[in-house]
C-alpha positions as CSV (number, residue, x, y, z in Angstrom):
1,M,0.0,0.0,0.0
2,K,1.4,3.4,-0.9
3,Y,0.7,6.2,1.5
4,K,0.4,9.9,1.3
5,F,1.0,11.7,4.6
6,I,0.1,14.8,6.4
7,K,0.9,16.0,9.9
8,G,-2.3,16.7,11.7
9,L,-4.6,16.1,14.7
10,L,-7.6,13.8,14.2
11,G,-9.7,15.4,16.9
12,T,-9.6,12.2,18.9
13,A,-8.7,13.5,22.3
14,F,-9.4,11.3,25.3
15,F,-6.8,10.5,27.9
16,A,-4.5,13.5,28.4
17,F,-1.5,11.2,28.4
18,L,-2.3,10.1,24.9
19,L,-2.4,13.6,23.6
20,M,1.3,14.3,23.9
21,G,2.0,13.8,20.2
22,C,0.2,13.9,16.9
23,S,-0.1,11.0,14.5
24,D,0.9,10.8,10.9
25,V,-2.4,10.6,9.1
26,L,-2.8,9.4,5.5
27,E,-4.6,11.7,3.2
28,E,-4.4,12.7,-0.4
29,K,-4.3,16.5,0.2
30,P,-2.5,18.1,3.1
31,R,-4.7,19.5,5.9
32,S,-3.4,21.5,8.8
33,I,-5.9,20.0,11.3
34,Y,-8.8,17.5,11.4
35,E,-11.9,18.6,13.4
36,P,-14.3,16.0,14.8
37,S,-16.9,17.2,12.2
38,F,-14.5,16.0,9.4
39,F,-15.6,12.4,10.3
40,K,-19.1,13.4,9.2
41,T,-17.9,13.5,5.6
42,E,-17.2,10.8,3.2
43,R,-13.6,12.0,2.8
44,G,-13.2,12.2,6.5
45,V,-14.2,8.6,7.0
46,E,-11.9,7.4,4.2
47,S,-9.0,9.5,5.7
48,G,-9.7,7.9,9.1
49,I,-9.5,4.4,7.6
50,T,-6.2,5.3,6.0
51,A,-4.9,6.6,9.4
52,L,-5.6,3.2,11.0
53,Y,-3.2,1.5,8.6
54,A,-0.6,4.3,9.1
55,Q,-0.8,4.0,12.9
56,L,0.5,0.4,12.6
57,R,4.0,1.8,12.0
58,Y,4.2,3.5,15.4
59,V,4.0,0.0,17.0
60,Y,5.2,-2.6,14.5
61,G,8.9,-2.1,13.6
62,Q,9.2,0.2,16.6
63,G,12.3,-1.3,18.3
64,Y,11.4,-0.6,21.9
65,F,8.0,-2.3,21.6
66,Y,9.8,-5.1,19.7
67,N,12.0,-5.5,22.8
68,A,8.9,-5.8,25.0
69,C,7.6,-8.6,22.9
70,L,10.8,-10.8,23.0
71,T,13.4,-9.9,25.7
72,G,12.9,-12.1,28.8
73,T,11.5,-15.0,26.8
74,D,13.4,-18.2,25.7
75,E,14.1,-16.5,22.4
76,V,16.0,-13.3,23.5
77,T,18.1,-11.8,26.2
78,Y,19.8,-8.4,26.5
79,A,23.0,-7.8,24.5
80,Q,26.2,-5.8,25.1
81,S,24.9,-2.3,24.5
82,A,21.6,-2.7,26.3
83,D,20.3,-0.1,28.7
84,G,17.5,-0.4,31.2
85,N,14.9,-0.7,28.6
86,F,16.2,-4.2,27.8
87,K,17.7,-5.3,31.1
88,D,14.5,-4.5,32.9
89,M,12.6,-6.8,30.5
90,D,14.9,-9.7,31.1
91,F,14.0,-10.6,34.8
92,S,17.5,-12.0,35.3
93,G,18.6,-9.5,38.0
94,A,20.1,-6.9,35.8
95,G,17.1,-4.6,36.2
96,S,13.5,-4.5,37.4
97,L,10.4,-3.9,35.3
98,T,8.5,-0.9,36.4
99,S,5.6,1.3,35.2
100,T,8.2,3.8,33.9
101,S,10.6,1.3,32.2
102,S,8.2,-1.0,30.5
103,R,8.1,-0.3,26.8
104,A,4.7,-1.8,26.4
105,D,3.8,1.9,26.7
106,V,4.3,2.1,23.0
107,L,1.3,-0.1,22.5
108,W,-0.8,1.7,25.1
109,G,-0.2,5.1,23.6
110,N,-0.9,4.2,20.0
111,A,-3.7,1.6,20.3
112,F,-6.1,4.0,22.0
113,T,-5.5,6.6,19.3
114,S,-6.5,4.1,16.7
115,I,-9.4,2.8,18.7
116,N,-10.9,6.3,19.0
117,T,-10.4,6.9,15.3
118,A,-12.3,3.7,14.6
119,N,-15.0,4.8,17.0
120,G,-15.4,8.0,15.1
121,I,-15.6,6.1,11.8
122,I,-18.1,3.6,13.0
123,E,-20.3,6.2,14.7
124,N,-20.4,8.7,11.8
125,A,-20.5,6.3,8.8
126,E,-24.2,5.8,8.9
127,E,-24.9,9.6,9.1
128,V,-22.7,10.1,6.1
129,G,-24.8,7.7,4.2
130,S,-22.5,6.8,1.4
131,I,-20.0,4.6,3.3
132,S,-20.1,0.9,2.5
133,D,-20.4,-1.8,5.1
134,A,-17.1,-3.1,3.9
135,L,-15.3,0.1,4.7
136,V,-16.8,0.4,8.1
137,A,-15.8,-3.3,8.6
138,E,-12.2,-2.2,8.2
139,A,-12.6,0.2,11.1
140,R,-14.3,-2.6,13.2
141,F,-11.4,-4.9,12.4
142,F,-8.8,-2.3,13.7
143,R,-10.8,-1.5,16.8
144,A,-10.9,-5.2,17.6
145,F,-7.3,-5.7,16.7
146,N,-6.1,-3.0,19.0
147,Y,-8.3,-4.1,21.9
148,F,-7.1,-7.6,21.4
149,M,-3.4,-6.5,21.7
150,L,-4.2,-4.4,24.7
151,V,-6.2,-7.1,26.6
152,Q,-3.4,-9.6,26.1
153,T,-0.8,-7.1,27.3
154,F,-2.4,-5.3,30.2
155,G,-5.6,-7.3,31.2
156,G,-8.9,-5.4,31.2
157,V,-8.7,-2.0,29.6
158,P,-11.3,0.9,29.3
159,L,-14.0,0.7,26.7
160,D,-15.1,4.2,27.7
161,L,-12.6,6.8,26.5
162,G,-14.6,9.7,27.9
163,A,-17.9,9.8,26.0
164,G,-19.4,6.4,26.8
165,E,-18.5,2.8,25.9
166,L,-17.2,2.5,22.4
167,A,-18.2,6.0,21.7
168,F,-16.1,8.6,19.8
169,N,-14.6,11.0,22.2
170,T,-13.7,14.6,21.2
171,S,-12.8,16.1,24.6
172,T,-9.9,15.5,26.9
173,S,-10.9,13.1,29.7
174,R,-8.7,12.7,32.8
175,Y,-10.7,9.9,34.4
176,S,-10.7,6.3,33.4
177,K,-12.3,3.1,34.5
178,R,-11.0,-0.3,33.3
179,N,-13.4,-3.0,32.1
180,T,-12.7,-6.6,32.8
181,V,-11.1,-9.0,30.3
182,S,-14.3,-10.8,29.6
183,E,-16.1,-7.5,28.9
184,V,-13.5,-6.4,26.5
185,Y,-13.8,-9.7,24.6
186,S,-17.6,-10.0,24.7
187,K,-18.4,-6.3,24.0
188,V,-15.9,-5.4,21.3
189,I,-13.4,-8.0,20.2
190,F,-15.7,-10.8,19.2
191,P,-18.6,-8.7,17.9
192,D,-16.3,-6.5,15.8
193,L,-14.3,-9.4,14.3
194,L,-17.5,-11.3,13.5
195,T,-18.9,-8.2,11.7
196,A,-15.5,-7.8,9.9
197,V,-15.6,-11.4,8.7
198,E,-19.2,-10.9,7.4
199,N,-18.6,-7.6,5.7
200,L,-15.0,-7.4,4.6
201,P,-14.2,-8.4,1.0
202,V,-12.5,-11.6,0.0
203,D,-9.9,-9.7,-2.0
204,Q,-8.0,-6.6,-0.8
205,R,-9.6,-3.2,-1.4
206,V,-6.1,-1.8,-1.7
207,T,-2.7,-3.5,-1.5
208,G,-2.2,-4.6,2.1
209,G,-5.9,-4.0,3.0
210,V,-7.7,-6.3,5.4
211,T,-10.0,-9.0,4.2
212,K,-12.2,-11.8,5.5
213,T,-9.2,-14.0,5.8
214,V,-7.3,-11.5,7.9
215,A,-10.3,-11.0,10.2
216,R,-10.6,-14.8,10.5
217,L,-7.1,-15.1,11.6
218,F,-7.6,-12.7,14.5
219,L,-11.0,-14.1,15.3
220,S,-9.6,-17.6,15.6
221,K,-6.7,-16.4,17.7
222,A,-8.9,-14.4,20.0
223,Y,-11.1,-17.4,20.5
224,L,-8.0,-19.5,21.3
225,T,-6.6,-16.9,23.7
226,Y,-9.9,-16.3,25.5
227,G,-10.3,-20.1,25.9
228,W,-7.0,-20.3,27.6
229,W,-8.0,-17.3,29.8
230,L,-11.2,-19.0,30.8
231,E,-9.4,-22.3,31.6
232,N,-6.5,-20.6,33.5
233,P,-4.6,-23.9,34.0
234,K,-1.8,-22.3,36.1
235,N,-4.0,-20.0,38.2
236,I,-2.4,-16.8,36.9
237,P,-4.3,-13.8,38.3
238,T,-6.3,-11.5,36.1
239,Y,-7.0,-7.8,36.6
240,P,-9.3,-6.1,37.2
241,E,-10.3,-9.0,39.3
242,T,-13.3,-10.9,38.1
243,D,-14.7,-14.4,38.0
244,R,-13.6,-16.3,34.8
245,N,-17.1,-16.8,33.6
246,D,-18.1,-16.1,30.0
247,P,-21.0,-13.6,29.8
248,D,-22.5,-15.7,27.0
249,G,-22.4,-18.8,29.1
250,H,-19.8,-20.7,27.1
251,D,-16.9,-22.7,28.6
252,A,-13.3,-22.8,27.4
253,Q,-13.9,-25.9,25.3
254,W,-16.5,-24.0,23.3
255,Y,-13.9,-21.3,22.4
256,F,-11.3,-23.8,21.5
257,Q,-13.7,-25.4,19.1
258,Q,-14.6,-22.1,17.6
259,A,-10.8,-21.3,17.2
260,Y,-10.4,-24.7,15.4
261,D,-13.4,-24.3,13.2
262,V,-12.6,-20.7,12.1
263,A,-8.9,-21.5,11.4
264,T,-9.6,-24.7,9.4
265,F,-12.3,-22.9,7.4
266,A,-9.8,-20.3,6.5
267,I,-7.2,-22.9,5.5
268,E,-9.8,-24.5,3.1
269,N,-11.1,-21.1,1.9
270,P,-7.9,-19.0,1.7
271,G,-9.0,-16.4,-0.9
272,P,-5.9,-14.8,-2.4
273,Y,-3.6,-16.1,0.4
274,G,-1.6,-19.3,0.9
275,L,1.7,-20.7,2.0
276,Q,4.9,-19.9,0.1
277,P,6.7,-23.0,-1.4
278,T,9.7,-22.6,0.9
279,F,10.4,-21.0,4.3
280,Y,13.2,-18.9,2.6
281,D,10.6,-17.4,0.2
282,V,8.5,-16.2,3.1
283,N,11.1,-13.8,4.4
284,L,13.2,-13.0,1.4
285,A,13.2,-9.3,1.0
286,Q,12.7,-9.4,-2.8
287,N,9.5,-11.3,-2.1
288,D,8.0,-9.0,0.4
289,R,4.2,-8.6,0.5
290,N,3.8,-12.2,-0.7
291,S,0.6,-14.2,-0.5
292,E,1.5,-15.6,2.9
293,I,1.6,-12.2,4.6
294,L,-1.9,-11.1,5.9
295,L,-1.1,-7.9,7.6
296,Y,1.9,-5.6,7.7
297,A,3.1,-2.1,8.6
298,D,4.3,-0.9,5.3
299,H,7.3,1.2,4.2
300,T,8.9,2.0,0.9
301,E,12.2,3.3,-0.5
302,D,10.4,5.2,-3.3
303,S,9.8,8.3,-1.3
304,E,10.5,9.6,2.2
305,Y,7.0,11.1,2.1
306,Y,5.4,7.7,1.6
307,N,7.9,5.9,3.8
308,G,7.1,8.0,6.8
309,S,10.8,8.5,7.7
310,S,14.1,9.5,6.3
311,L,15.7,7.3,3.6
312,T,19.2,8.2,4.8
313,Y,19.2,8.3,8.6
314,N,17.0,7.6,11.6
315,G,18.0,7.9,15.3
316,G,15.7,5.1,16.5
317,S,12.1,6.5,16.5
318,A,8.8,5.7,15.0
319,P,7.3,5.5,12.4
320,A,10.6,4.2,11.1
321,N,11.1,0.4,11.0
322,F,14.2,-0.1,13.1
323,A,13.4,-3.2,15.1
324,V,16.1,-5.4,13.5
325,W,18.9,-3.0,14.5
326,F,18.4,-4.2,18.1
327,M,19.1,-7.8,17.1
328,T,22.2,-6.9,15.0
329,W,25.6,-7.1,16.7
330,N,28.6,-4.9,15.9
331,Y,30.1,-7.2,13.2
332,I,32.1,-4.2,11.8
333,N,34.5,-4.5,14.7
334,T,35.9,-7.8,13.2
335,K,39.4,-7.1,11.9
336,S,41.7,-8.6,9.3
337,G,45.2,-7.7,8.2
338,A,45.9,-5.6,5.1
339,D,49.2,-7.3,4.8
340,P,50.7,-10.7,5.9
341,N,52.5,-9.0,8.8
342,W,49.3,-7.3,10.0
343,N,51.0,-3.9,10.1
344,E,47.6,-2.4,9.2
345,R,44.3,-3.8,10.4
346,V,41.1,-3.2,8.4
347,S,37.4,-4.0,8.8
348,P,36.6,-6.5,6.0
349,V,32.9,-6.5,6.7
350,L,31.4,-3.0,6.5
351,R,27.9,-1.8,7.5
352,E,25.7,-2.3,4.4
353,A,22.1,-1.9,3.6
354,A,21.7,-5.6,2.7
355,Q,19.6,-8.3,4.3
356,P,22.4,-10.2,6.0
357,L,24.0,-7.1,7.5
358,G,22.4,-3.7,8.3
359,R,22.9,-1.3,11.2
360,P,24.2,-2.7,14.5
361,W,22.8,-1.6,17.8
362,T,23.6,-4.7,19.9
363,R,20.6,-4.4,22.3
364,M,19.1,-7.9,22.0
365,C,20.5,-11.3,21.3
366,P,19.5,-15.0,21.1
367,T,20.3,-17.3,23.9
368,I,22.6,-20.2,23.3
369,E,19.7,-22.6,23.7
370,V,18.0,-21.0,20.7
371,V,20.9,-22.4,18.6
372,T,21.4,-25.7,20.4
373,E,17.8,-26.6,21.3
374,T,15.2,-24.6,19.5
375,F,17.0,-25.0,16.2
376,A,18.7,-28.3,17.0
377,E,17.9,-29.7,13.6
378,K,19.7,-27.7,11.0
379,T,20.4,-30.2,8.2
380,L,16.8,-31.2,7.3
381,D,15.0,-28.1,8.6
382,S,15.6,-24.9,6.6
383,R,14.4,-22.5,9.2
384,F,17.7,-21.9,11.0
385,D,19.3,-21.1,7.7
386,G,16.3,-18.9,6.7
387,T,16.2,-17.1,10.0
388,F,19.8,-16.1,10.9
389,T,22.9,-14.6,9.3
390,T,25.6,-17.0,10.4
391,V,28.3,-16.2,7.7
392,Y,29.7,-12.7,7.4
393,R,31.2,-12.1,4.0
394,A,33.9,-9.6,3.0
395,N,32.5,-6.5,1.3
396,W,35.3,-4.0,1.9
397,P,35.6,-2.9,-1.8
398,K,32.1,-1.4,-1.5
399,G,33.6,1.0,1.0
400,G,36.4,2.1,-1.3
401,T,39.3,0.0,0.2
402,D,41.6,-0.9,-2.5
403,L,42.8,-4.4,-1.6
404,D,42.6,-7.6,-3.6
405,V,42.6,-9.8,-0.4
406,V,42.9,-9.5,3.3
407,Y,44.7,-11.8,5.7
408,N,42.4,-13.5,8.2
409,A,42.3,-16.5,10.4
410,N,45.5,-18.6,10.4
411,N,46.9,-15.7,8.3
412,M,45.1,-17.1,5.3
413,T,43.8,-14.8,2.6
414,V,40.2,-14.0,2.0
415,A,38.8,-12.3,-1.2
416,P,35.7,-10.1,-1.5
417,G,32.5,-12.2,-1.1
418,E,34.2,-14.9,0.9
419,P,33.5,-15.7,4.6
420,I,35.4,-13.6,7.1
421,L,33.5,-15.0,10.2
422,T,31.2,-18.0,10.6
423,F,28.9,-18.9,13.5
424,L,29.2,-22.7,13.5
425,E,25.9,-24.6,13.5
426,D,27.2,-27.1,16.1
427,E,30.2,-27.6,18.3
428,P,33.1,-28.7,16.0
429,A,35.0,-32.0,16.3
430,V,38.3,-30.1,16.7
431,E,39.0,-27.6,19.4
432,V,38.5,-23.9,18.6
433,D,41.7,-21.9,19.3
434,Y,41.0,-18.5,20.9
435,S,44.6,-17.6,21.4
436,N,45.5,-17.1,17.7
437,D,48.1,-14.3,18.2
438,P,49.0,-12.2,16.4
439,Y,46.1,-12.6,14.0
440,K,43.3,-11.4,16.3
441,S,39.8,-10.8,15.1
442,D,39.2,-8.2,17.8
443,I,35.8,-9.7,18.7
444,G,37.1,-12.8,20.5
445,A,36.4,-15.2,17.7
446,G,38.6,-18.4,17.3
447,V,40.2,-20.4,14.6
448,I,40.2,-23.9,13.3
449,P,43.2,-25.4,11.4
450,G,42.9,-25.0,7.6
451,R,40.1,-22.4,7.7
452,A,40.5,-18.8,6.6
453,D,37.4,-17.6,8.4
454,Y,37.2,-16.9,12.1
455,V,34.7,-19.2,13.8
456,I,32.4,-19.0,16.8
457,P,30.7,-22.3,18.0
458,P,27.4,-22.2,19.8
459,S,29.2,-22.2,23.1
460,G,31.0,-19.0,22.1
461,I,27.8,-17.0,21.5
462,S,27.8,-14.0,23.8
463,R,26.1,-10.7,24.5
464,L,28.9,-9.2,22.3
465,R,28.6,-11.4,19.2
466,Y,25.8,-13.7,17.9
467,P,24.1,-14.7,14.7
468,G,22.2,-11.8,13.1
469,L,18.5,-11.9,12.3
470,W,18.5,-12.3,8.5
471,K,14.7,-12.7,8.1
472,L,14.1,-9.0,9.2
473,G,17.2,-7.6,7.6
474,V,17.2,-4.4,5.5
475,Y,17.0,-4.4,1.8
476,R,17.4,-1.6,-0.7
477,T,17.5,-1.5,-4.5
478,D,19.3,1.8,-4.7
479,N,22.7,0.8,-3.3
480,N,24.2,1.1,-6.8
481,G,27.0,-1.3,-6.1
482,G,28.0,0.4,-2.8
483,L,27.0,0.1,0.8
484,G,23.8,2.1,0.4
485,Q,22.0,3.7,3.3
486,P,22.3,1.3,6.3
487,N,21.7,4.1,8.8
488,A,18.1,4.6,7.6
489,G,15.2,2.7,9.0
490,S,14.3,-0.4,7.0
491,T,12.2,0.3,4.0
492,R,10.7,-3.2,4.1
493,P,7.3,-3.8,5.5
494,F,7.2,-5.1,9.1
495,N,5.1,-8.3,9.0
496,I,2.3,-8.6,11.6
497,A,0.4,-11.7,10.6
498,K,0.9,-14.7,8.3
499,F,-1.4,-17.2,6.8
500,S,0.8,-20.0,8.3
501,E,-0.5,-19.2,11.7
502,F,-3.9,-20.7,10.9
503,Y,-2.2,-24.1,11.1
504,F,-0.7,-23.4,14.5
505,I,-4.0,-22.0,15.9
506,A,-6.0,-25.0,14.7
507,A,-3.4,-27.4,16.0
508,E,-3.3,-25.7,19.4
509,A,-7.0,-25.7,19.6
510,A,-7.0,-29.4,18.7
511,V,-4.5,-30.2,21.5
512,K,-6.8,-28.3,23.8
513,G,-9.7,-30.7,23.0
514,A,-11.4,-29.3,19.9
515,A,-13.0,-32.0,17.8
516,T,-11.0,-32.4,14.5
517,T,-11.9,-33.3,11.0
518,A,-10.2,-35.9,8.8
519,G,-6.8,-34.9,7.7
520,M,-6.7,-31.9,10.1
521,T,-5.5,-33.4,13.4
522,A,-2.9,-31.4,15.4
523,R,-0.1,-33.6,13.9
524,D,-1.5,-33.2,10.3
525,L,-1.6,-29.4,10.7
526,I,1.9,-29.1,12.2
527,N,3.2,-31.4,9.5
528,V,2.1,-29.0,6.8
529,I,4.4,-26.4,8.3
530,R,7.2,-28.9,9.0
531,G,7.0,-30.4,5.5
532,R,7.4,-26.9,4.0
533,A,10.4,-26.3,6.3
534,G,12.1,-29.4,4.9
535,N,11.9,-28.1,1.3
536,W,15.1,-26.1,0.4
537,R,15.7,-24.1,-2.8
538,W,18.6,-22.0,-1.5
539,D,21.4,-22.4,1.1
540,N,21.2,-18.9,2.5
541,N,24.4,-18.8,4.5
542,G,26.2,-20.9,1.9
543,N,25.1,-18.4,-0.7
544,A,24.3,-21.2,-3.2
545,P,21.4,-23.1,-4.6
546,K,20.2,-26.1,-2.6
547,N,17.5,-28.0,-4.4
548,E,16.8,-30.7,-1.7
549,D,13.5,-31.8,-0.3
550,F,13.6,-33.3,3.2
551,S,9.8,-32.8,3.7
552,Q,9.1,-36.5,4.4
553,E,11.9,-36.8,6.9
554,M,10.7,-33.7,8.7
555,M,7.1,-35.0,8.9
556,D,8.2,-38.5,10.0
557,A,10.1,-37.0,12.9
558,T,7.0,-35.3,14.2
559,P,5.8,-37.0,17.4
560,A,2.6,-39.1,17.2
561,D,1.2,-37.1,20.1
562,V,1.7,-33.4,19.6
563,D,1.4,-31.3,22.8
564,V,1.3,-27.6,23.6
565,E,5.0,-27.5,24.3
566,Y,5.8,-29.0,21.0
567,I,3.6,-26.5,19.2
568,L,5.3,-23.7,21.1
569,A,8.7,-25.0,19.9
570,E,7.5,-25.1,16.3
571,R,6.1,-21.6,16.6
572,S,9.5,-20.4,17.8
573,R,11.2,-22.1,14.8
574,E,8.7,-20.6,12.4
575,Y,8.4,-17.1,13.9
576,Y,11.6,-16.6,15.8
577,G,12.4,-12.9,16.3
578,E,9.2,-11.6,14.8
579,G,7.6,-10.4,18.1
580,Y,5.2,-13.3,18.8
581,R,7.0,-15.0,21.7
582,W,5.9,-13.2,24.8
583,Y,2.3,-13.4,23.7
584,D,2.5,-17.1,22.9
585,L,4.1,-17.9,26.3
586,V,1.6,-15.7,28.2
587,R,-1.4,-17.2,26.4
588,T,-0.4,-20.7,27.2
589,Q,0.9,-19.8,30.7
590,M,4.3,-21.5,29.8
591,W,6.5,-18.4,30.2
592,R,8.0,-19.4,33.4
593,E,8.4,-23.1,32.5
594,L,10.2,-22.3,29.2
595,S,12.2,-19.1,30.0
596,S,13.4,-19.3,33.6
597,E,17.0,-20.3,32.6
598,Y,19.2,-19.5,29.7
599,S,22.9,-19.5,28.8
600,I,25.0,-16.7,27.2
601,G,28.6,-15.6,27.1
602,S,29.9,-12.4,28.7
603,A,29.9,-9.1,26.9
604,S,33.5,-8.6,27.8
605,L,36.3,-9.5,25.5
606,D,38.5,-10.4,28.4
607,E,36.4,-13.5,29.0
608,Q,36.0,-14.8,25.4
609,G,36.7,-18.5,25.1
610,N,35.5,-19.2,28.6
611,E,32.4,-21.3,29.4
612,P,29.1,-19.3,29.0
613,D,27.2,-18.3,32.1
614,L,23.9,-19.7,33.2
615,F,21.3,-17.1,34.2
616,T,18.1,-17.6,36.1
617,R,15.0,-15.4,35.6
618,E,12.5,-14.6,38.4
619,I,9.2,-14.6,36.6
620,Q,6.3,-14.1,38.9
621,D,2.6,-14.5,38.3
622,F,2.0,-10.7,38.2
623,H,4.5,-10.4,35.4
624,Y,2.0,-12.1,33.0
625,L,0.5,-8.6,32.7
626,R,2.6,-5.5,31.8
627,P,2.3,-2.4,34.0
628,I,0.0,0.4,33.0
629,P,2.4,3.2,31.8
630,Q,3.2,5.7,34.6
631,G,2.6,8.6,32.3
632,Q,-1.0,7.5,32.0
633,L,-1.4,7.4,35.7
634,D,0.3,10.7,36.3
635,A,-2.0,12.4,33.8
636,M,-5.3,11.3,35.3
637,E,-7.2,13.4,37.7
638,M,-7.7,10.7,40.3
639,D,-6.6,10.4,43.9
640,E,-3.6,8.2,44.7
641,A,-5.8,5.3,45.9
642,E,-7.7,5.3,42.6
643,K,-4.5,5.4,40.7
644,A,-3.1,2.5,42.7
645,A,-6.2,0.5,42.0
646,Y,-5.9,1.3,38.3
647,Q,-2.4,-0.1,38.1
648,N,-1.8,-3.8,37.7
649,P,-0.9,-5.5,41.0
650,G,2.8,-5.9,41.6
651,Y,3.8,-2.6,39.9
652,N,2.8,0.0,42.5
């Protein structure tokens, strides 16, 4: 979807805290300000719809919210350059999550803006008279989508923004009352998504627009999540406190069945969507916006105006897409010799706007267990290779350095395009030598006899150096043979939802007791994903074709009885580093069980080559909800007791 932007105010005032900034609003002609009455026009409603899509970029691809979705799970810990935003999320003793340090505030601040915009569209569309049910359904989808994200993150949240429940608010309100989780689901999420499924088109109205299939994905996921909430197998507390009784009288099993039925219906009636032939194709930058992607926060390199941020530089702020920077380590610190005596040292791998490289911020990193356990299978399963950059190749000529070769590990020569540094997939049969004087990498990497590239085995992964996240890597077509613009935010869309998740939702619902149909048991569904993962067409880190199909071997290895923990492991292999993990672990109440321990090496070069350290996380029941942002509490005209009661327990 291509966007046209203005800077303006939508007239959607509600909580004073949420009025601290204006949103980028999509419109064809610039306007200095939007008054509430503008929603009473056809153009105003259409502009509001466009704004709902634009607002996605303030959350998805926003690196600090990305951190809140992953750090502290079994996928991610904090890296060398992390500050409190990341250490606080880790729960390993380096910091403590508070109402001022939680970066879930990014969601809180932006979701309510979109919700009130949707309220205005829904409320005024009928009065305008010329707005189709399909267009209003887009607003209903986004209202439900934002409430679904909020209720998973914070528990019950307000339905009344100052003008009544689900009413468009045009005046600043400094008082708020939270609804219960069951009220949020029953009053807005389910009704809006059901209406969206009924009234949205099968095909996209515009490129990237929401459809029946997109609404079905979030409806099935909401059914699944609410079923877990009703069941509450680990007795995790909810807030505001309420009995876990469904207002419509259904039990958890009813919701699991609904999740299964909606998801399998979508699989059988995909519309314009479907699985890509290989996992590599899903995340290949040249194949962005493919048929597997249901929803994304879009960006473009064609124009800063349409991109929403500079095409040459960004300091780490929305609406730029800069999430992947945080998972990118400082690979440019790796050194080689310009001559065989190493009289001059050079950086053979330079920062480049290319999918395997990009801008390093070194804020977040995978744990060692991600490499050794989550992705234990790397020969048959293509997903490790299609997720990470493990081979860093020489690109110094693009920076203007005039050398034919550099001298690298074991003082062997490396030419442009050849490996300088490799993260080994498994521990090698020979010992890695970390004391390779005088041919030092400067990042603590080791050598193996006969290899010109420095190597780091899984046990050598540390907060300082770790495999990069290839799947989210930047991509530009305007590098013109050089390094391009690696300091700009990524001009790729940030993917929010994929068609493949229908298979996981249906499988999880089946494991939770939903009655299944022939050919769609939990194992059948998971095997569709695993079979695809076994189909290779390209060896990403080998940088060469690999036309091999291990689909049958992958499916044969699937256990006969698939359980929730196995599904979670498969979800991590499929969606690693995409921002799903905290929500998956909270939904299934498996966060503590799967994330309480992890291993990682030190951030200090003085300790490279030593055994990694084992860290323990203290994840308590109240952590299953994020704190209400302190800025919200400070802005409300309520007494201290009311503010304390508004905050989630454990964070006062």
